[in-house]
C-alpha positions as CSV (number, residue, x, y, z in Angstrom):
1,X,121.2,104.2,87.3
2,X,123.2,107.1,88.7
3,X,123.2,107.6,92.3
4,X,123.3,111.5,93.5
5,X,124.2,112.3,97.0
6,X,124.7,115.5,98.9
7,X,124.4,116.3,102.7
8,X,120.5,116.5,102.8
9,X,119.4,114.4,99.8
10,X,120.0,110.8,98.6
11,X,118.3,110.1,95.2
12,X,118.5,107.9,92.2
13,X,118.2,108.9,88.6
14,X,116.7,106.4,86.6
15,X,117.5,106.0,82.7
16,X,114.2,106.8,81.4
17,X,111.0,108.4,82.0
18,X,108.5,108.3,84.8
19,X,107.6,104.7,84.2
20,X,111.0,103.5,85.4
21,X,111.0,105.8,88.3
22,X,107.6,104.6,89.5
23,X,108.8,100.9,89.0
24,X,111.9,101.6,91.0
25,X,109.8,103.3,93.6
26,X,107.2,100.7,94.0
27,X,109.9,97.8,94.2
28,X,111.7,100.0,97.0
29,X,108.4,100.4,99.0
30,X,107.4,96.8,98.5
31,X,110.5,95.8,100.1
32,X,110.3,98.2,103.1
33,X,112.6,101.0,101.8
34,X,110.3,104.1,101.6
35,X,110.9,106.0,98.4
36,X,109.2,108.7,96.6
37,X,109.5,110.9,93.4
38,X,111.9,113.9,94.2
39,X,109.2,116.6,93.6
40,X,106.2,117.8,91.7
41,X,107.1,121.1,89.6
42,X,105.2,123.9,91.1
43,X,103.6,124.7,87.8
44,X,101.9,121.1,87.9
45,X,100.0,122.2,91.2
46,X,96.3,123.1,90.9
47,X,96.8,126.5,92.4
48,X,99.7,127.5,89.8
49,X,98.8,125.6,86.8
50,X,97.7,128.7,85.0
51,X,100.9,130.7,86.1
52,X,103.5,132.0,83.5
53,X,106.5,129.6,83.1
54,X,109.7,129.7,81.4
55,X,111.2,126.9,79.4
56,X,111.2,123.8,82.1
57,X,112.7,121.3,79.6
58,X,115.4,120.3,82.0
59,X,113.4,120.4,85.1
60,X,110.7,118.2,83.7
61,X,113.2,115.8,82.5
62,X,114.7,115.4,85.9
63,X,111.5,115.4,87.8
64,X,110.5,112.2,85.6
65,X,113.6,110.4,86.5
66,X,114.5,111.2,90.3
67,X,113.4,109.2,93.1
68,X,114.3,110.1,96.7
69,X,115.8,107.4,98.8
70,X,116.4,107.1,102.6
71,X,119.6,108.9,103.9
72,X,119.5,107.6,107.3
73,X,122.7,105.7,108.7
74,X,120.2,103.7,111.1
75,X,118.9,101.6,108.2
76,X,118.5,97.6,108.9
77,X,117.0,94.7,107.4
78,X,113.5,93.8,108.6
């Protein structure tokens, strides 16, 4: 598992596809750590599903693996 961090976003990149991403997210949420998939690609949204796109191989690969995690310094155990 690789942890990416910048000033505004903390995310975890799982090793394989959305199955691992969803399992990681579910585990975090069940343990009071609010997580969510990083994003839905805009071409997957209903209003844009028929729009032209370029090659999204890399974006799709990353979207299947990233989970956003809390970035607050105020995290504590329940």
